[in-house]
N, C-alpha and C positions, 0 to 999 in steps of 0.2 A: 723293132718290137722286144727278142725278148731278153736283147740283152738288159733292158729296161723291167722287163721284168726277171731276171737273174739277179737285179742289182734289188733289187724289194726283195722278193726269197733269200737272201741275206743278211739284209739288215732283221728282215725274219727273228734267221737263223741265231744270228749275234745277240738279239730286244732276250730271245725268250731263253738264249745260255745265258745270259746276265740275270735276269728273272730267276731264273731257279737256282745262279749262286746268287744270292743276296742271302744275309747273314740275321740272325740274328743278335748277335753278340754285337757289340760296336769293339769294330779293331783300325790301328791306328793304317791308315793306305800308307799301299806300299808304288813304291814309284816303277821297279822295277816288273814288279804287274799290268803297273798303269802303261808303261808301257809295251809289253808282249800285249795287251789286249788292243792297244794302237794296231799293235807288231797284226795280229788277228784279222779287225777289219779291215784294211788296207791288204791284205793277202787272197780272203774273202773275195773282195771285189771285183779283185786284180783276173782270182781261177775260180772264176762261181763255179766250172765245168764239178769239180769232186770238193767243193764246200758240204758239199750236203750230207757226203757222207763221213767226214771229217768231221766236224759238230756233231753230229749225230755217235760217231764215236766215242767223241771224249767227251763232250757232255756228260753222258752215268759216270763216268772217273772223276771231271771237274766236282760235282752236284754228291760224292760220297767220299774225298776233301773237305766242304764242306760242314757234310753231317758232323765228319769225324771229331774238327775242329769246336762241334757244338757240344756233343757230348766230352771231347776230353775239356773244356774250358769249362760246362755244366759241375764236372764232377768234380775239379780244384775246387770251386763254388760250394756246393756239396757237404766234399770232403772240412773246408773249412768252419762251414756254419758245421758238422756235427760233433766237429770235436770241441770247435767254441761254446757248447753244449757241456762238453765235457767237464769243461775248463767251467763254466758256472753250477753244474752239480756239484764238483769239488765243494765251491763253498758257499756253495746252500745251509750247509748248517752252521757257517761262520753269521751269516743271514738276520736268521733265528736266533745265535745265541745274543749276537746284540740287540735285535728285541725283544728279547728276553731280561736283558740285565737292564734296556730302558723304562719298557714298566717297572720292574723295580726302580726304579730311583727314579722314576714322577712318582711313583707313588707313596714313595718317604715325605718331601715334606706335604706333599697334596688332601692324600690320603686317612695319614696319619693324625696329622698337626693341623686340626686347621683354626689357625690365631686369629681369623674372622668371621663369624660364622652374623646370619640375618638374626637372632636370638639372645639373647643380652647376657655377655654372658661376667662370671667375676672375678677378682683380680688376679684370685688365687689360678682359677685354670685357666686365665690369657698368660701368663706366669709360665706356669707350667705347658702348654699348646709352643711360646715363645722356647721352651729351650728343648723340645720335642726340636720343633722344627731350623734352632741351629745345631742342632746333632745330629739330624740325620739329614740337613740340607748338607751338609759339610760333604758326610756319607755320600749324597746322589751326582757333589759335585767330586769327587774321585772316581764315585761309576762312569760318569759323562767323559770325565778327561777318560779314561781306559779306552771306552768306547774310542774317543780322538784317534789315540792314536794307533790298538788296532785295525780303525777302520781305514785310516792312510794306509798302514803296511800293506793288509788288501788290499787296495787297488792299485799298487804299485805293484806289486806281485800277480795277479789277473793283468796288470796291461802288460807286465814283461813275457806272462806269454803266449795272448792274442798279439803282441810284437812277435812271440817268433811265427806263429799260427800266420802272418798276413805274412811274413816274409818268405815262408815252402808256396801258399798260397802264390803269387807272389811269380815265383820260381815258373811253379806248374802253371800257371798263365802263361806268361815266354814261353813258357816248350812250347804249348800247345801251338800256340800265334805264329814261333817260330816253322814248330813240322808244316803248317796253315799253309806261310810263307812262298817255302821252298820247294811245300808237293805239287800249291799252286800254280807256283812258276814254275815248275818241270814240267808242271805238264800243257800248261803253254806252250810251249817250249816247242813241243813236242807234237801241239797241237797244231803251229806254224806251223811247222820240217813238213806233217803232210798236206799242210793246204799249198806247200811253196810247193814239193813234189810229185805228191798228190804219193805216200805212201805212208806206212806203218811200226812206228818202231814197236813192230810186238815186240822185238826182241830184247831191247830192253823197257820193254811197255813195267812201268809199277803196279804189282799187288797194293792195293792202300789198307793193307792191316799191323796198320802201327797199335802198338801197346797203348795203354790210354795214358794218360800225364795227368798220373791221382800226386797227390802230396804222399811219399811217402809211404804204404800202407796205411791211409787215411781212417779207413772204416773195418779197420781189422783189429781184432781181442789185443795182439803184440801192440799194433800205435797206440790203445788207450790204457793200454801196460806203461808204455811208455813215456805215452803226452803223463799217464799219469805220476809217475815216479820221476818225470824233468823238474818239477817245483815240486819242496818240501811242505805241504800242509800248515797255513799258520793257525798256531795255536790260540785262540780268542780269549783274554782273559777275561772273563765272563766275572767280575767286580760283583754279587751279589750281598751288602755284608747286614748282619742283622741288627732291628730296629725295630725299638719299645713304645709305647704309650707310654709317654708324664699327666701321669692323673693329678689334678690338680684339687687344692684342701679346699673348699667350701664352705661354709661359719652357718651353720645347722639350728642356731641358735633363735628359738620359736617362743615370740612373742603372748605365751600363755601360760595366762599365770598357773592352771595349775599343775606345769610343767618347771615352773618358774622355782632353779634349786635358793629358797634363802640363808641366804651367810648367818652365819653365830659364832661366839667364842665362848671362854668358859662366861666370863662376867653375867652374861646374859641366861645360861646354861643353871648357874649358883642361882640366878635369881628366879626363875622359871620355879627349879629349886623349892624355891626359899617360898610362893606364892602358895605354891604345892600345899605348907604346911603350917601359913598363915590359916590359907581358906578354912581348911581340918581343924583347925581349933577359932577358930569366928565362925561357923558355919552362919548368924546372923549378921554378918553386916557385908559378908562375902558378896550377898547378891550388888547388893546396889553398889559395893562393889564396881565387880568387875561388868556390873550394864556401864559402867559410867566410864570403865576402860577397856573395857575391848572394844566400842568405839572407835579410840585412838589406839590403839593398832592395830587395827585396819584399815585406819588411816597409813600410818605410817608404811605398811606393808603398799595402799596402792601408790605410795609417791615412791618409797624404790618401784616400782612396777615402772611407771612413770619415767623414772632418770631413767630406768636400763635402757626401753626401749628408746626414749631419745639418745643413748650412746651408741644403738644400735641405724638409727636416723640419721646421725649426720657420719657415721660409716659406712651408709652405701651413696649417700651423699656425696662424700667427699669422689668413692669407689666410680659412682659416675661418672663425675667430673675429670675424675686418670682417662675413663673411656674412651670417652667423648676428645679428650686432648691427643687420644693416642688411636683412633681411631679408621683417621686415612691411612696414616703410615704399618697398621696391621693389614686395611683393605692392600694394595703396595704389596707388603710380601706374599700375601696370601694372592697375589694375583700375578708378579713373576713365577710364585713358583708354580704353575696354571701354565700359561704359555705358551716357555716356549715346548716344552714335551707336544703342547698341539702341534708344532710348528719343525714338533722332531720326527712325527709319526706319517709326517708327507713328506719321511724318502720313504718308506721300508713299497708304496705304493710304485713306484720307483722299475721299469721295468729291469734297463741293461746293469752290469754289473758295476760295473766302475759308475759309473753316478750314483749306480741305491752307495756303496761304502767310500766315495766320496764324500755325499749327502750326510750318510750317515760321522763324515771324521767332521766337516766343516760346524753342522747343525751341534755334536758333538760336544764339541770345541765350546761354542757360546751356552748352550747347554751347561755347561763343564763352569766359565767364567758369573754365570747366573743364578745356579746354586752357593755357588762361595756369596758371594754376596748379601743372597736370600739366608745364608748363615750367621753371615757378617751383621748385619740390619736388624737379624732377630735375638742375638746374642746381648747387640745394641740396648734394643726396645724393649727386651727383657733386663737386662740390669736397671736400667734406668728406670718400669713400671714398678718395681723388687722393689726399690728403695722405696717408691712414693708409696708400698702395699705395707713394711713395715714399718714406714713411721705412721701408718691408715690406724696398723695395728698398735701401734705404741699408743696411741691416741683414746684407742676404744679400750683396753685394756684400765690408761689410767682413767677415765671415762668409770670403769666403770667400778674402781679400785673405793673413786669415789662416792660410787651410790654403796657399793656396800656399805663403806664407813661409815655412815651416813645414816644406812638403816641398823645399824649393830648399836651406833652411841644413842637413836632415840628411843628404839628396842624396847635398850638400856635406860634410857630416860622415867621410861614411861612402866617400866618395871619395879621401877625404884619407889615411883609416886604409886602403882596401884600398891606392894604390899607398905608402903607410908597407910592406907586406905585399910587393910586392910589388920592393921597389926594398931588402929584407934584413932588412927587423924580424920578428917573431917575432908570430907569430897570438897573438890575447889568448887566456887559459886560457878565459875564459867560455864560454860556446855563445853560440852566434849572435842564441839566442835570448833568453841574458841580457844579454847584448852590448847588445842594439835594447834592453831594456826599463831599461838604470842605462847605459848611455850618451847613450840619441837621447832613446826616450821622456820617461825624467826632464828 
């Protein structure tokens, strides 16, 4: 009966010892410790008369070994976390510089050079904005290429610093585990000696006061200075290229008769002066002559305004056709310049610094290609539309010149008839409208 109770007591003591020594940090099983634990169980069962005192003596020592291991292991992890935080702080300004450069690079083609808008644009404005997009997108391409290169370089530097810190942490945790295994095994050996012989090795008992296994001086200011001096700070080339708006010329001619400057020449001016002289000399017949020819002169002016307006209408119609034919291309150029930057700014939300800079490098390279293509497409579209614009300008100029010539010739012809009338020639029998239609318009 007493033997059975002793075995139960020994089992409870050994179970209590196991629970007391349960670690919160995972550790690789050690075969030697497992053998010693099995030996402890067997010896405790065999020598149950003094096993209780042995367990009570060595249980606090084993618990202290486990506690010290967890403290040391936690110090290794904490030191690593603090050191990586210092590395991140070291490169935080580089991260901000990249985001600032990206903001400038993205603003070049999209904000300043709206090659496509919902509102109707004239050809001059489109050409000017395409030239703006070509230049600024080229600058953006250089900016993003620099971002990609810097992002790659900084990511590699951070990786190397992380690698060194991880190596230091691994050495630190291995030292903590080795100390735990050695001290645990030593304590179990002394426990088993106690269970076997009933004596305590007080003379050789170890006081477990080991120095904490830390990454050397991880939390000290000296280490911080060493970590900061270990790696040279990468200087980020923030390509901030100057940019400007290229303002397009727009045709502002208003088809308002009061603002339309009528063309003239020396012949017309001479005839007008002659009219004034003849009118003064022949005041009796001048009224009837003026009553007949003034409506004719007004008709010539009206016809000139109509012709001039038609020139402008032809130009506007042709311009609209050109814009419609290039609308999808302009939209594609604008969309390409906008979409890539949206993807780029997703990198800014990444917490991990290595992943963030690698994202900057990858997206920066893609955005550099995109902006280069935007620049090329804008250059090509601008050149083609400029050719159309030059053709339309030439056609409009020719049309206006024809209208000017017709007006001057018809005005001179009418003044010649008026002056003949003032000189005594009979007034034509046709009405002013018929006279204009048959003698001038045709």
